[in-house]
C-alpha positions in Angstrom: -17.1 94.7 78.4 -17.1 95.1 74.6 -15.3 92.8 72.2 -12.6 95.4 72.0 -12.0 95.4 75.8 -12.2 91.6 76.0 -9.7 90.8 73.3 -7.4 93.8 73.1 -6.9 93.6 76.9 -5.0 90.3 76.5 -1.7 92.0 75.7 -1.2 90.4 72.3 -2.0 91.6 68.8 -5.5 90.7 67.6 -4.1 88.5 64.8 -2.4 86.3 67.4 -5.7 85.8 69.3 -7.6 84.6 66.2 -8.7 81.1 65.6 -9.5 79.8 62.1 -13.1 78.9 61.4 -12.0 75.3 61.2 -10.4 75.5 64.6 -13.5 77.0 66.1 -15.7 74.2 64.6 -13.3 71.5 65.9 -13.2 73.1 69.3 -17.0 73.2 69.5 -17.4 69.6 68.3 -14.6 68.1 70.4 -15.0 70.2 73.6 -18.7 70.7 74.0 -18.2 70.4 77.8 -16.2 73.7 77.7 -19.2 75.7 76.3 -21.0 77.7 78.9 -23.4 75.2 80.6 -26.2 77.7 81.2 -26.5 78.7 77.5 -24.5 81.9 77.7 -22.0 82.8 75.0 -18.7 81.2 74.5 -16.8 83.7 72.3 -14.2 83.1 69.6 -12.3 85.7 67.6 -11.6 85.1 63.9 -10.6 87.0 60.9 -11.8 87.1 57.3 -9.6 89.1 55.0 -8.7 92.2 57.0 -11.9 92.1 59.1 -12.3 90.7 62.6 -15.4 88.9 63.8 -16.5 87.2 66.9 -18.4 83.9 66.9 -20.9 83.6 69.7 -21.6 79.8 70.3 -24.1 78.7 72.9 -26.5 75.9 73.8 -30.0 76.6 72.6 -33.4 74.9 73.4 -33.1 71.1 73.3 -29.3 71.2 73.7 -28.8 72.3 70.1 -25.9 74.5 69.3 -26.6 78.1 68.2 -24.0 80.3 66.5 -24.2 84.0 65.9 -21.4 86.1 64.3 -20.8 89.7 65.1 -18.4 92.2 63.6 -15.6 93.0 66.1 -16.7 96.6 66.1 -20.1 95.7 67.5 -20.3 97.9 70.6 -22.6 95.9 72.8 -21.4 95.7 76.4 -21.5 92.1 77.6 -22.7 91.8 81.2 -20.1 90.1 83.4 -22.9 88.6 85.5 -23.3 85.9 82.9 -19.6 84.9 82.9 -19.2 84.6 79.2 -16.3 82.4 78.1 -13.6 83.6 75.8 -11.6 81.0 73.8 -8.2 82.0 72.3 -5.1 80.1 71.2 -2.4 79.4 73.7 0.3 81.9 73.0 4.0 81.2 73.4 5.7 83.1 76.2 8.5 85.5 75.3 11.2 84.6 77.8 13.1 87.9 77.1 10.1 90.0 78.0 
């Protein structure tokens, strides 16, 4: 799917699915074992000003981390065969819903 399909299909406003850049960095440093082990992308949504972006973090040659950033509107279709991981904040449940 596209970034649009992956994130907007979560049933929450995009703003609620964003992590800060600091949160993304801490997650990557503290939870390296949760990054995709075969070097495929682990995706994080974040916002700068009014613009949404997706950080693509992955293991690179020599077990070094590689980070790419794409605009949310990037229309690449990510192949499900690679089982990309999407990280988002835990959202509070609305008991009246």
